[in-house]
C-alpha positions in Angstrom: -71.7 -87.6 -59.2 -74.5 -90.2 -61.4 -75.5 -89.4 -65.0 -77.9 -87.0 -65.6 -79.1 -88.0 -68.8 -76.8 -86.0 -70.6 -73.4 -86.6 -71.8 -71.5 -83.1 -69.5 -67.7 -82.3 -68.4 -69.6 -79.8 -65.9 -71.3 -82.1 -63.3 -74.7 -80.3 -62.0 -75.3 -77.7 -58.6 -77.0 -79.0 -56.1 -77.7 -77.2 -52.9 -76.8 -79.8 -49.5 -79.4 -80.3 -47.6 -76.7 -80.9 -45.1 -78.0 -84.7 -45.4 -75.4 -87.0 -47.5 -77.8 -88.8 -49.4 -80.4 -86.0 -49.9 -79.0 -83.0 -52.0 -82.1 -80.5 -53.8 -82.1 -79.8 -57.4 -81.3 -76.2 -57.5 -83.9 -74.4 -59.5 -82.1 -74.6 -63.1 -81.4 -78.3 -62.8 -83.9 -81.0 -61.7 -82.4 -83.6 -63.4 -80.9 -85.8 -60.5 -84.3 -86.5 -58.9 -84.8 -89.4 -61.3 -80.7 -91.2 -60.9 -81.3 -90.6 -56.7 -83.9 -93.7 -55.4 -84.9 -91.9 -52.3 -86.4 -88.4 -54.7 -87.5 -90.5 -58.0 -90.6 -92.0 -56.4 -91.9 -88.7 -55.6 -91.6 -87.1 -59.4 -92.5 -89.9 -61.6 -95.1 -88.8 -63.8 -98.7 -90.7 -63.8 -100.2 -92.5 -66.7 -102.2 -90.3 -67.9 -99.7 -88.5 -68.8 -99.8 -87.5 -72.7 -96.2 -88.4 -73.2 -96.2 -91.6 -70.5 -94.7 -93.6 -73.6 -92.3 -92.1 -74.2 -90.8 -91.4 -70.1 -88.0 -93.6 -69.0 -86.2 -92.2 -66.4 -82.8 -94.7 -67.5 -83.2 -93.1 -70.5 -79.6 -91.6 -72.0 -78.2 -89.7 -74.6 -75.1 -87.8 -75.6 -74.6 -84.1 -75.8 -74.6 -83.6 -79.7 -77.5 -86.0 -80.1 -79.8 -83.3 -77.4 -78.4 -80.2 -79.5 -80.1 -81.8 -82.9 -83.3 -82.4 -81.0 -83.5 -79.0 -80.0 -82.8 -78.0 -83.4 -85.3 -79.9 -84.7 -88.1 -78.5 -82.0 -86.6 -75.1 -83.3 -87.0 -75.6 -87.0 -90.9 -77.9 -86.5 -91.7 -76.4 -83.5 -90.5 -72.5 -82.3 -90.5 -71.0 -86.1 -94.0 -71.5 -86.6 -95.0 -70.4 -83.4 -93.2 -67.3 -84.6 -95.1 -67.0 -87.2 -98.2 -66.7 -85.4 -97.1 -64.3 -83.3 -96.2 -62.3 -86.4 -100.1 -62.5 -86.6 -100.9 -61.5 -83.5 -98.9 -58.0 -83.7 -99.4 -57.5 -86.9 -103.0 -57.1 -86.5 -102.6 -55.4 -82.4 -99.8 -53.2 -84.0 -101.0 -51.0 -86.8 -103.2 -48.7 -84.8 -100.8 -46.4 -84.4 -99.4 -46.6 -87.6 -103.0 -46.4 -89.3 -102.6 -43.0 -87.2 -99.9 -41.7 -89.1 -102.2 -41.7 -91.9 -104.7 -39.5 -90.6 -107.3 -41.9 -89.1 -107.9 -39.2 -86.0 -109.2 -36.8 -88.6 -111.0 -39.3 -90.6 -112.7 -41.0 -88.0 -113.6 -37.5 -86.5 -112.3 -38.3 -82.8 -109.8 -36.1 -80.9 -107.1 -38.2 -78.4 -109.5 -39.0 -75.3 -110.9 -41.0 -77.8 -107.4 -42.9 -78.9 -107.1 -43.5 -75.5 -111.0 -44.8 -74.9 -109.7 -46.9 -77.4 -106.8 -48.4 -76.4 -108.8 -49.3 -72.8 -111.5 -50.8 -74.8 -109.4 -53.2 -76.7 -107.5 -53.5 -73.3 -110.7 -54.5 -71.4 -111.4 -57.0 -73.9 -108.4 -58.6 -73.8 -108.8 -58.9 -69.9 -112.3 -60.3 -70.6 -111.1 -62.6 -72.2 -107.0 -63.7 -70.5 -108.0 -66.5 -68.1 -111.1 -67.7 -69.1 -109.3 -68.5 -73.2 -106.2 -70.4 -71.5 -108.9 -72.6 -69.5 -110.4 -73.4 -72.8 -106.5 -73.9 -74.5 -105.7 -76.5 -71.6 -109.3 -78.0 -72.1 -109.3 -78.7 -75.3 -105.6 -77.9 -75.9 -103.8 -75.7 -77.2 -103.1 -76.8 -81.5 -106.7 -76.2 -81.2 -107.5 -73.5 -79.8 -104.8 -71.1 -80.7 -105.5 -71.2 -84.6 -109.3 -70.5 -83.7 -107.8 -67.1 -82.1 -105.8 -66.5 -85.1 -108.9 -66.8 -87.5 -111.2 -64.8 -85.0 -109.4 -61.7 -84.4 -108.1 -61.5 -87.9 -112.0 -61.5 -89.1 -112.7 -58.9 -86.1 -109.2 -56.5 -87.6 -110.4 -56.6 -90.9 -113.9 -55.0 -90.4 -111.9 -52.0 -89.0 -111.7 -51.6 -92.5 -115.6 -50.6 -92.3 -115.6 -48.1 -89.5 -116.8 -44.8 -89.9 -117.1 -42.9 -86.2 -116.5 -42.9 -82.8 -119.0 -46.0 -82.0 -117.9 -48.4 -84.6 -114.3 -47.7 -83.7 -114.6 -48.7 -80.1 -116.5 -51.8 -81.3 -114.0 -53.4 -83.5 -111.3 -52.7 -80.3 -113.2 -54.2 -78.2 -113.7 -57.5 -80.3 -110.2 -57.3 -81.3 -108.8 -57.6 -77.4 -112.0 -60.1 -77.0 -110.6 -62.6 -79.8 -106.4 -61.9 -79.0 -107.2 -62.2 -75.6 -105.3 -65.5 -74.0 -102.8 -66.4 -77.2 -99.5 -65.1 -75.2 -100.1 -67.6 -72.6 -101.6 -70.6 -74.7 -98.5 -70.0 -76.6 -95.7 -70.1 -73.8 -97.6 -73.2 -72.5 -97.2 -74.6 -75.5 -93.9 -74.2 -76.0 -93.0 -75.3 -71.9 -93.9 -79.1 -73.8 -91.1 -79.0 -75.8 -88.4 -77.0 -73.7 -86.4 -77.4 -70.4 -86.6 -74.5 -67.8 -83.0 -72.9 -68.8 -84.2 -72.7 -72.9 -86.8 -70.7 -72.8 -85.7 -67.1 -72.2 -83.9 -66.3 -75.0 -86.6 -67.9 -77.0 -88.9 -66.0 -75.1 -87.2 -63.3 -76.0 -86.5 -63.9 -79.7 -90.3 -64.4 -79.7 -90.8 -60.2 -78.7 -87.8 -60.1 -81.3 -90.3 -61.0 -83.5 -92.9 -58.4 -81.9 -90.3 -55.4 -82.5 -89.4 -57.3 -86.3 -93.2 -57.1 -87.2 -93.6 -53.8 -86.6 -90.1 -53.0 -88.6 -92.4 -55.0 -91.5 -95.6 -53.4 -90.7 -94.2 -49.8 -91.1 -92.6 -51.0 -94.9 -96.1 -52.7 -95.7 -97.5 -49.7 -94.7 -95.7 -46.8 -96.3 -96.8 -48.8 -99.4 -100.2 -49.3 -98.8 -101.6 -45.8 -97.8 -100.5 -44.8 -101.2 -103.7 -46.6 -102.2 -105.2 -43.4 -100.4 -108.5 -42.8 -102.6 -108.5 -46.2 -104.4 -112.3 -47.5 -104.4 -112.3 -44.2 -102.4 -111.1 -45.5 -99.6 -108.2 -44.5 -97.2 -105.3 -45.9 -96.9 -104.9 -46.9 -93.0 -108.6 -48.6 -94.2 -106.5 -51.3 -96.5 -104.0 -51.7 -94.4 -106.7 -53.2 -91.5 -107.6 -55.4 -94.7 -104.7 -56.2 -96.4 -102.8 -57.4 -92.7 -105.7 -59.2 -91.5 -105.8 -60.9 -95.1 -102.1 -62.1 -94.0 -103.1 -63.5 -90.4 -106.1 -65.4 -91.7 -103.7 -67.4 -93.9 -101.8 -68.1 -90.6 -104.4 -68.8 -88.6 -106.0 -72.0 -90.9 -102.1 -73.2 -91.7 -101.6 -73.1 -88.2 -104.3 -76.0 -88.2 -102.2 -78.3 -89.9 -98.9 -77.2 -88.6 -99.4 -77.6 -84.9 -98.9 -80.6 -82.8 -101.2 -81.8 -79.6 -97.4 -82.5 -77.8 -93.8 -85.0 -78.5 -95.3 -87.8 -79.0 -98.8 -86.7 -80.4 -96.6 -85.2 -83.8 -98.7 -87.1 -86.7 -102.1 -85.9 -88.2 -103.8 -87.3 -91.4 -101.4 -85.0 -93.6 -98.1 -86.0 -92.1 -98.2 -89.8 -90.9 -94.7 -90.1 -89.7 -95.2 -87.6 -87.2 -92.9 -84.8 -87.1 -89.8 -86.7 -84.6 -88.9 -90.0 -84.9 -89.9 -92.0 -81.5 -85.8 -91.8 -80.5 -86.3 -88.4 -80.7 -89.5 -88.3 -78.8 -88.1 -89.6 -75.4 -85.4 -87.4 -75.4 -87.5 -84.5 -75.4 -89.7 -85.8 -73.1 -87.1 -86.8 -70.4 -85.0 -84.4 -70.8 -88.1 -81.8 -70.4 -88.9 -84.0 -67.5 -85.6 -84.3 -65.9 -85.4 -80.2 -65.6 -89.1 -79.9 -64.3 -90.5 -82.7 -63.9 -93.8 -80.6 -62.3 -94.7 -80.4 -65.8 -96.0 -84.0 -66.1 -98.7 -83.3 -63.5 -101.1 -82.7 -65.9 -102.5 -84.0 -69.4 -102.7 -81.4 -72.2 -106.1 -82.1 -72.3 -107.2 -81.5 -68.7 -109.1 -78.7 -67.8 -108.1 -76.2 -64.7 -111.2 -76.4 -62.6 -112.3 -73.2 -60.4 -110.6 -74.8 -57.2 -107.3 -75.1 -59.1 -107.7 -71.8 -60.2 -107.9 -70.1 -57.2 -105.6 -72.2 -55.7 -103.3 -71.1 -58.5 -104.5 -67.0 -58.0 -103.7 -67.3 -53.9 -100.3 -68.1 -54.4 -99.3 -65.0 -52.8 -95.2 -65.9 -54.1 -96.0 -65.0 -57.8 -97.8 -61.6 -56.5 -94.0 -59.6 -56.5 -93.9 -60.6 -59.7 -97.7 -59.4 -60.6 -96.9 -56.1 -59.1 -94.0 -55.8 -61.2 -95.3 -57.0 -64.8 -98.4 -53.7 -63.5 -95.5 -51.4 -63.4 -92.2 -51.8 -65.2 -93.1 -50.7 -68.3 -95.4 -47.9 -67.6 -92.6 -45.0 -68.1 -92.0 -45.8 -71.6 -95.6 -47.1 -73.0 -96.7 -43.7 -73.2 -94.0 -41.7 -75.0 -94.3 -44.9 -77.2 -97.8 -45.1 -78.2 -97.9 -40.9 -79.1 -94.5 -41.5 -80.9 -96.1 -40.9 -84.2 -98.6 -38.7 -83.5 -95.8 -36.7 -81.4 -93.4 -37.0 -84.7 -96.7 -35.4 -86.4 -97.7 -32.6 -83.9 -93.3 -31.4 -84.1 -93.8 -31.7 -87.7 -92.8 -34.2 -89.8 -94.8 -35.6 -92.4 -96.9 -39.4 -92.5 -94.0 -41.0 -94.5 -91.0 -39.8 -92.6 -93.1 -40.5 -89.0 -93.2 -43.9 -90.8 -89.9 -45.0 -91.0 -89.1 -43.0 -88.2 -90.4 -45.7 -86.1 -88.3 -48.4 -87.8 -84.8 -47.3 -85.9 -86.3 -47.3 -82.5 -87.7 -50.5 -82.8 -84.5 -52.6 -84.4 -82.6 -51.1 -81.1 -85.6 -52.3 -78.6 -85.4 -54.9 -80.1 -81.3 -55.8 -79.6 -81.0 -54.4 -76.3 -83.7 -56.7 -75.4 -82.1 -59.4 -76.8 -78.8 -58.5 -74.9 -80.1 -57.9 -71.5 -82.4 -61.7 -71.6 -78.8 -63.3 -72.1 -77.5 -61.4 -69.3 -80.4 -62.4 -67.0 -79.3 -65.9 -67.9 -75.9 -65.6 -67.2 -75.4 -64.2 -64.1 -78.7 -65.7 -63.1 -79.9 -61.8 -61.3 -83.4 -60.4 -63.0 -84.2 -58.4 -60.1 -80.8 -56.8 -61.2 -81.2 -55.8 -64.5 -84.5 -55.5 -64.4 -83.6 -52.3 -62.0 -81.0 -51.7 -64.2 -83.4 -50.9 -67.2 -85.5 -48.4 -65.4 -82.0 -46.7 -64.2 -81.5 -46.4 -68.1 -85.1 -44.8 -68.5 -84.9 -42.3 -65.8 -82.6 -39.7 -67.6 -84.6 -39.6 -70.5 -87.6 -38.9 -68.7 -85.8 -36.0 -66.6 -84.7 -34.6 -70.0 -88.4 -35.2 -71.9 -90.1 -33.4 -69.0 -87.6 -30.6 -69.1 -86.0 -29.9 -71.8 -88.7 -31.1 -74.9 -90.3 -27.8 -75.6 -86.2 -26.1 -76.0 -84.6 -29.2 -78.6 -84.7 -29.4 -81.9 -87.3 -31.7 -84.0 -83.7 -34.1 -84.2 -82.6 -33.9 -81.0 -86.1 -34.4 -79.1 -86.1 -37.3 -81.5 -82.8 -38.6 -80.2 -83.9 -38.5 -76.5 -87.0 -40.7 -77.3 -85.1 -43.0 -79.4 -82.8 -43.4 -76.5 -85.9 -43.5 -74.2 -87.9 -46.6 -76.1 -84.0 -48.3 -76.5 -84.2 -48.9 -73.1 -83.8 -53.2 -72.6 -86.8 -54.7 -71.6 -86.7 -57.1 -69.2 -90.4 -58.5 -69.9 -89.0 -62.2 -71.6 -87.1 -62.4 -68.9 -89.8 -62.3 -66.5 -92.6 -64.1 -68.7 -90.0 -66.6 -67.8 -88.9 -66.2 -64.2 -92.9 -66.7 -63.7 -93.2 -69.5 -65.6 -90.1 -71.1 -63.7 -91.5 -69.7 -60.6 -94.8 -71.6 -60.4 -93.4 -75.0 -60.7 -96.4 -76.8 -61.7 -99.1 -76.9 -64.2 -101.9 -75.7 -63.2 -100.0 -72.5 -61.5 -97.9 -72.1 -64.2 -101.1 -71.7 -66.7 -103.0 -69.5 -64.5 -100.0 -67.2 -63.6 -99.1 -66.7 -67.5 -102.4 -65.0 -68.0 -102.4 -63.0 -64.7 -98.9 -61.7 -65.5 -100.2 -60.8 -69.0 -103.4 -59.2 -67.4 -101.3 -57.4 -64.7 -99.2 -56.1 -68.3 -102.6 -55.6 -69.7 -103.8 -53.3 -66.9 -100.8 -51.6 -67.6 -101.9 -50.6 -70.8 -105.2 -49.0 -69.8 -103.3 -46.9 -66.9 -100.8 -45.9 -69.3 -102.9 -44.9 -72.2 -104.4 -42.0 -69.5 -101.3 -40.6 -68.1 -100.7 -38.1 -71.5 -104.0 -36.2 -71.8 -105.5 -33.5 -74.2 -105.5 -31.0 -71.1 -101.9 -31.5 -70.4 -100.6 -29.6 -73.8 -100.0 -31.9 -76.2 -97.2 -32.6 -77.7 -95.1 -31.9 -74.6 -97.4 -33.6 -71.5 -95.6 -32.2 -68.7 -98.3 -33.8 -65.8 -98.0 -37.5 -68.2 -93.9 -36.9 -67.9 -93.6 -35.9 -64.4 -96.0 -38.9 -63.2 -93.9 -40.8 -65.3 -90.8 -40.2 -63.4 -92.9 -41.0 -60.2 -93.4 -44.4 -61.1 -90.1 -44.9 -62.9 -88.7 -44.6 -59.2 -91.3 -46.7 -57.6 -90.3 -49.4 -59.5 -86.7 -49.3 -59.2 -87.9 -49.9 -55.1 -89.9 -52.6 -56.0 -87.1 -54.2 -58.2 -85.0 -53.7 -54.8 -87.7 -55.2 -52.7 -89.0 -58.0 -54.5 -85.0 -59.5 -54.3 -85.2 -59.5 -51.1 -88.5 -60.8 -50.5 -87.3 -64.1 -53.0 -83.6 -64.2 -51.2 -85.7 -64.0 -47.1 -88.2 -67.2 -48.7 -85.7 -69.1 -50.0 -83.4 -68.7 -46.6 -86.6 -69.2 -44.4 -87.4 -72.5 -46.7 -83.9 -73.6 -46.4 -83.9 -73.5 -42.3 -86.6 -75.8 -42.3 -85.7 -78.1 -44.4 -82.2 -78.6 -43.1 -84.1 -78.9 -40.1 -85.8 -82.4 -40.8 -83.9 -85.8 -40.7 -83.7 -88.1 -43.7 -87.0 -90.0 -42.9 -88.6 -86.7 -42.5 -87.7 -85.4 -45.5 -88.7 -88.5 -47.4 -92.1 -88.2 -45.6 -92.9 -85.0 -46.4 -92.2 -85.1 -50.0 -94.4 -88.2 -49.8 -97.7 -85.6 -48.2 -96.5 -82.6 -50.2 -96.0 -84.1 -53.7 -98.0 -81.4 -55.4 -97.7 -78.4 -53.5 -95.4 -76.7 -56.4 -93.6 -73.9 -55.1 -94.4 -74.0 -51.4 -92.6 -77.7 -51.3 -89.4 -76.7 -48.8 -87.1 -78.4 -51.8 -88.0 -75.7 -54.1 -86.0 -72.7 -54.5 -86.9 -69.5 -55.8 -85.1 -67.5 -58.9 -84.9 -63.9 -57.9 
């Protein structure tokens, strides 16, 4: 076996094409292409690629060197991405905490108004999602993400001045508009520095920060709510203002700490850059050996309308989009209404705030665990199925017995439901991995996130004012039906990708070596439609 660029005792797995001289790399490991003269010419990056000067198919490094570089990327790049995600989450998640301090009553709104505000936020988010992604791809995520953070921080701080339903709706819309596209932009940014196999666990940590920011926000809220009456203002107003000041500070600092790419880490304030020349070469070559498609476009190259349409019509990603719109729905309404439900059964605002913390921590831990398992066993659909099976019995208990349970028993059932292991991080990485081109990867991340937001809009309308709150029997019956539908959807998705891989395998193996080589020449930019590409499932 030819060396693949790092010292390793284990040879890479390959899928045999039935032809001795040509082998198709598995989706986990694309390294052999640059060591195979028959394949390398079809994967060589264009000179316009921003890291082209560091690309060298003959570059070699030790396993220890790669570990050191990866740790440095984690410290220099990934940790700050987590800080920025914290800024997003404290500003988008504080509405639920504000309800514990009486926001609904203070503004004179009802349950349906609260639902509508959630929907209005998501409409703004949806409107901005693809345009934001296209702006980020054109001017660079290192410029656009800090700008977004500052914009949504200003809008979030504006909630301090809300007086009625109209201003409530307006603030939520503008916040959604400013936040739209941030997550896909952040994922695209990370893909410049990491191999595909390294993304799922980092994305799990990414969403772990989402949960931990909720815990931190709960403690902040616990203290800030004591400011009720200061300046004649309610505690929830001070919460919005203080957390907006935190996030806007992070936004301005992000202009300093974000870099365009591995070989563009120098700036006016850091003349030596983040990485040495040797480290730049290791980062660039290990990423491209893993996925040569990451050199399809440079990081300041915009996506044209034609490219956008080509990505949107990629039917092989539609099953993941379908999952995205449904998989979180069984747990969303109980999660959104946790504070209101706990207050309705007699817990005071401080106890309600603190009871959020165990739920958040448990959900974070199960998410990390299931993401690790999806990568370890290479079975995303299977573990998505398991997460839905976990939720089903608790939904049934809430539907059938919620009114008969004691307060603590009901909380225990809600705790187990909301602690369901989320495969969201694994699915975001799954979507990125099977896109197999920068163009599609940028768009698919945004579209998947749009599906998740549409799910949130639908979820916000499942619990209604006329449905016997806080028990919502009709809503919970609908959640059970959706839960069962998602179980079926995961099974069908698994079957679809297995069928597509077998279909491609048959077509590829039917070609001669010469036909395969000519095919690679003619279809270099076909992304996941190439016959030598296999889907994870």
